[in-house]
C-alpha positions in Angstrom: 84.6 80.6 119.6 86.9 83.5 118.1 87.1 83.7 114.3 89.0 85.7 111.9 88.2 88.2 109.0 90.0 89.3 106.3 88.5 92.7 104.2 90.0 94.4 101.2 89.1 97.0 98.5 88.0 96.1 94.8 90.6 96.5 92.2 91.0 98.0 88.8 94.6 95.9 87.3 96.6 96.2 84.5 97.9 97.9 82.1 95.3 101.5 80.9 93.2 100.7 84.4 93.3 104.2 84.7 90.9 104.8 82.0 88.2 103.5 84.6 88.0 107.1 85.5 86.1 107.6 82.7 83.0 105.4 83.9 82.8 108.8 86.3 80.3 110.3 83.8 77.8 112.7 85.7 79.9 112.5 88.8 81.6 115.5 90.6 85.3 114.4 90.7 87.6 115.6 93.5 91.3 115.2 92.7 94.1 115.0 95.2 97.5 114.3 93.0 101.0 114.2 93.7 102.2 116.9 91.1 105.5 115.5 90.4 104.1 112.4 89.1 101.4 114.3 87.3 104.1 116.1 85.6 106.9 113.2 85.0 103.8 111.5 83.2 102.1 114.4 81.9 98.8 113.1 83.1 96.9 116.2 83.3 95.5 115.9 79.6 94.7 112.6 80.0 92.6 113.4 83.4 90.8 116.0 81.3 90.0 113.9 78.6 89.2 111.1 81.1 86.8 113.0 82.8 85.0 114.9 79.9 81.8 113.6 80.8 81.6 114.5 84.7 79.5 116.9 85.6 82.6 118.9 87.5 86.1 118.2 88.5 88.4 119.6 90.5 91.9 119.9 91.5 91.4 120.0 95.4 94.8 119.0 96.9 98.4 119.1 95.8 100.3 119.0 98.4 104.1 118.2 97.8 105.7 115.5 99.7 104.5 114.4 103.2 100.8 116.0 104.6 100.6 118.1 107.7 97.3 118.9 109.3 97.9 122.6 108.9 98.6 121.6 105.2 95.4 119.9 104.9 93.3 122.5 106.3 92.7 124.4 103.0 92.2 121.2 101.0 89.6 120.0 103.5 87.4 123.1 103.2 88.1 122.8 99.1 86.8 119.5 99.7 83.6 120.7 102.0 82.7 123.5 99.2 83.2 121.2 96.0 81.1 118.6 97.2 82.5 115.7 95.6 80.5 112.3 94.9 84.3 110.7 94.3 87.4 111.6 95.5 90.2 110.2 93.3 93.9 110.1 94.7 96.9 109.7 92.1 100.3 109.2 93.6 102.2 107.4 96.2 101.1 107.0 100.1 101.1 110.4 101.3 98.8 111.4 98.4 96.6 108.7 99.2 96.6 109.2 102.9 95.5 112.8 102.4 92.5 111.8 99.9 91.4 109.9 103.0 91.7 112.7 105.3 89.6 115.1 103.1 87.0 111.9 102.8 86.7 111.8 106.4 86.2 115.5 107.1 84.1 115.8 104.2 81.6 112.9 105.4 82.0 114.3 108.9 82.6 118.0 108.7 82.0 118.4 112.7 84.6 116.2 113.7 87.1 117.5 115.6 91.1 115.7 114.9 91.2 114.6 118.3 87.7 112.6 117.0 89.2 111.8 113.6 92.3 110.4 115.4 90.8 107.9 117.7 91.6 104.5 116.5 88.5 102.5 115.2 85.9 104.7 117.0 85.3 106.9 113.8 81.2 107.1 113.3 79.6 105.8 110.1 80.2 107.8 107.2 76.8 109.1 105.5 77.7 108.2 102.0 78.4 111.4 100.4 81.7 110.4 98.5 83.5 107.2 97.5 87.3 106.7 96.6 89.4 105.8 93.9 92.8 105.4 94.8 95.3 105.2 91.9 98.8 103.9 93.1 102.0 104.9 91.3 104.7 103.6 93.5 104.8 99.9 95.0 105.3 100.3 99.0 102.9 101.6 101.1 99.8 99.7 100.1 97.9 102.6 101.0 95.2 102.0 98.1 94.2 99.2 100.1 94.1 99.9 103.8 92.5 101.7 106.7 95.3 103.6 107.8 95.9 107.4 106.8 99.3 109.0 108.5 98.0 112.5 108.3 100.6 114.4 110.1 104.2 112.7 111.3 105.3 115.7 113.0 106.3 115.5 116.8 104.0 118.6 117.6 100.8 117.2 115.8 101.5 113.3 115.3 98.0 112.2 113.3 97.1 109.0 112.4 93.7 107.7 111.5 92.9 104.1 111.7 89.0 103.6 110.3 87.5 101.1 108.0 85.6 103.8 106.1 88.6 105.4 104.8 89.7 102.2 103.1 89.3 103.3 99.2 85.9 101.8 97.4 88.8 101.1 94.6 91.9 100.5 93.8 93.7 101.4 90.6 97.2 99.2 89.4 97.7 100.9 86.2 101.1 99.1 85.1 101.8 102.1 82.5 102.0 104.3 85.4 105.4 102.8 87.0 107.4 102.9 83.9 109.5 106.0 84.9 110.0 105.7 88.5 112.9 106.9 89.8 115.5 103.6 91.1 115.5 105.1 94.7 111.8 105.4 94.8 111.6 101.7 93.6 114.1 100.7 96.2 113.1 102.3 99.2 109.4 102.0 98.4 109.7 98.1 97.9 111.5 97.7 101.2 108.6 99.4 102.7 106.2 96.6 101.2 108.8 93.5 102.4 108.7 95.3 106.0 104.9 95.2 105.8 104.7 91.6 104.6 107.4 90.1 106.9 106.2 92.0 109.8 102.5 90.8 109.3 103.5 87.3 109.1 104.4 87.6 112.9 101.8 89.1 114.2 100.0 87.0 116.7 96.7 87.4 116.0 96.7 87.4 112.1 94.6 84.5 110.6 96.0 81.6 108.3 94.7 84.0 105.1 96.2 87.1 106.3 99.6 85.2 106.9 99.5 83.3 103.6 98.9 86.8 101.8 101.9 87.9 103.8 104.1 85.4 103.2 103.1 85.5 99.2 104.1 89.5 99.3 107.0 88.9 100.6 108.3 86.2 98.2 107.1 88.3 95.8 109.4 91.2 96.7 112.4 89.1 97.5 111.8 87.7 93.9 111.2 90.6 91.8 112.5 93.8 93.6 116.1 93.8 92.6 115.0 93.2 88.8 112.4 95.8 89.2 114.9 98.4 90.4 117.0 97.3 87.3 114.7 98.2 84.9 112.7 94.6 84.4 109.0 96.1 83.6 107.7 92.7 84.1 109.2 92.6 87.6 108.1 96.0 88.3 104.7 94.6 87.6 104.7 91.7 89.8 105.8 94.3 92.4 102.8 96.3 92.2 100.9 93.5 93.1 103.5 92.4 95.9 103.1 95.7 97.4 99.3 95.9 97.5 99.2 92.1 98.8 101.6 93.5 101.5 99.3 96.4 102.3 96.1 93.6 102.4 98.1 91.6 105.1 98.8 95.0 107.3 95.5 95.8 106.9 94.1 92.7 108.3 96.6 92.3 111.0 99.3 95.1 111.9 103.1 96.2 110.9 105.8 94.5 112.8 108.5 95.7 114.9 110.6 97.3 112.2 107.6 100.0 112.4 107.6 100.3 115.9 111.5 101.5 115.9 111.5 103.5 113.0 111.5 107.0 114.9 115.3 107.6 113.4 113.6 107.9 110.2 111.1 110.4 111.0 113.7 112.8 113.0 116.5 112.8 110.8 114.5 113.0 107.8 115.3 109.6 106.2 112.8 108.1 103.9 110.3 105.7 105.3 111.1 102.7 103.1 115.0 103.6 103.9 114.3 103.4 107.4 112.4 99.9 106.9 115.3 98.5 104.8 117.6 99.3 107.4 115.1 98.0 110.4 113.9 94.6 108.8 117.3 92.8 109.2 118.1 93.8 112.6 114.5 93.1 113.7 114.3 89.5 112.0 117.9 88.6 113.9 116.4 89.7 117.1 112.8 87.9 117.1 114.0 84.7 115.6 113.0 82.0 115.6 109.9 82.5 114.1 108.0 80.1 111.9 106.9 82.5 109.5 110.5 83.2 108.5 111.2 79.6 108.2 107.9 79.1 106.0 109.3 82.2 103.7 113.0 80.9 103.5 111.6 77.6 102.2 109.1 79.7 99.8 112.0 81.6 97.9 114.1 78.2 98.1 116.4 77.7 100.6 116.6 74.4 102.0 118.0 73.2 105.5 117.5 73.4 109.2 115.5 76.1 110.5 118.4 78.1 111.7 120.1 77.8 108.6 117.2 78.9 106.3 116.6 81.7 108.6 120.7 82.7 108.5 120.1 82.6 104.6 116.9 84.3 104.5 118.1 87.2 106.1 121.5 87.8 104.4 119.2 87.8 101.3 117.5 90.4 102.3 120.7 92.2 103.1 122.1 91.3 99.6 119.5 92.7 98.1 120.1 96.1 99.8 123.6 96.0 98.7 122.6 95.4 95.0 120.5 98.4 95.4 122.9 101.0 97.1 120.7 100.9 99.9 122.3 101.8 103.0 122.2 98.9 105.6 122.5 101.1 108.8 121.8 104.9 109.8 125.6 105.1 109.9 126.3 104.4 106.5 123.0 106.8 105.9 125.0 109.4 107.1 123.1 110.3 110.6 125.3 111.8 113.4 126.3 109.3 116.0 126.3 111.3 119.0 122.8 112.9 118.1 121.6 109.5 117.3 122.6 108.1 120.7 121.2 110.7 122.7 117.7 110.2 121.2 117.6 106.2 122.2 116.3 106.2 125.5 113.4 108.4 124.3 113.0 106.1 121.5 112.9 103.2 123.8 110.3 104.7 126.0 108.2 105.2 123.2 108.5 101.8 121.7 107.8 100.3 125.3 104.4 102.4 125.1 103.4 101.6 121.7 100.4 99.1 122.0 101.2 97.7 118.9 104.2 95.8 120.7 101.9 93.2 122.2 100.6 92.0 118.8 104.2 91.1 117.5 105.4 87.8 117.6 108.4 88.6 119.8 108.0 90.4 122.8 110.8 92.9 122.8 112.0 93.9 126.1 114.0 97.3 127.1 117.2 95.2 126.9 116.3 93.8 123.7 115.5 97.5 122.3 119.1 98.9 123.6 120.7 96.3 121.4 118.1 96.8 118.6 119.0 100.6 118.2 122.5 100.0 118.5 122.6 97.2 115.6 120.0 99.9 113.4 122.8 102.3 114.0 126.1 100.5 113.7 124.4 97.4 111.5 124.7 93.6 112.4 127.6 92.3 110.3 
């Protein structure tokens, strides 16, 4: 009979966990970093100290913002020439995804982009290198996933899905989270919530995956606003919640909110904000869901299934209000006419998305027409 699986990375976790880099004695270490984070936390001197016993280390990639195929070509070549035995990514999802791309093309230098982006069809790695992902935000979960967004542009959209690029180690160092901007906390946290809620509804998720997803969603609902308001304990718990949400999507799939997030990319809306806008309308559309009821009870609501689902959706909307996060694209400043003109194309893209079949609710064309309206105007 069919059976489920659950895979994840190994963890170094707690205050000072970054010190594990000192264990890379005699290794060749290639660094992929977010320069903004490095500067804000003054990490360069600390990295130099931690890697003083490495054979060599080199900064291979310092791309600001989201990667593209063109921007990654130089770092890919630099990585192949440096020949690292370890890649270390320090930053958020874009940084970790960039490192995964370098890793793939270093292990398989003969590969084309087309081969790299064949989902779950990448050849085994020879084993030249391992990867450490140091997460400095609490949202994407990329430190524990086998996914890398290499290019989100319409011209060269490139996504890698391959177990080979799941990091060898994930590092959650609470000390790196103390000075996060409030907008980053809010948006990345809502991305984590979208991962967790969505994964809990995937039809082929096994019970372990679903339990991890609901635990991640519960912890996010309980801690995100407090983290936003400066509670360091809540910020630590959010780091755990986000990585659990990453484990959940890595072992199932993202939910419908990620399938209808095209407006975010086209209007340069931060991904986490697009997810904050998307989660409540998607939950409203896809109810009833046993996972929503289970989550509602976990966070303390009681009553009938409809009643607790109502309360859960309103709780998530109130979280957004408490963090000054817009609840619809209209409030985010997106032009109505331009948005509505793109809706027919987005509907076609979503209907063609193979992920649609895995969602707990099978959205129809009519559902999507209403959903895209709700994403723009809000649901109440």
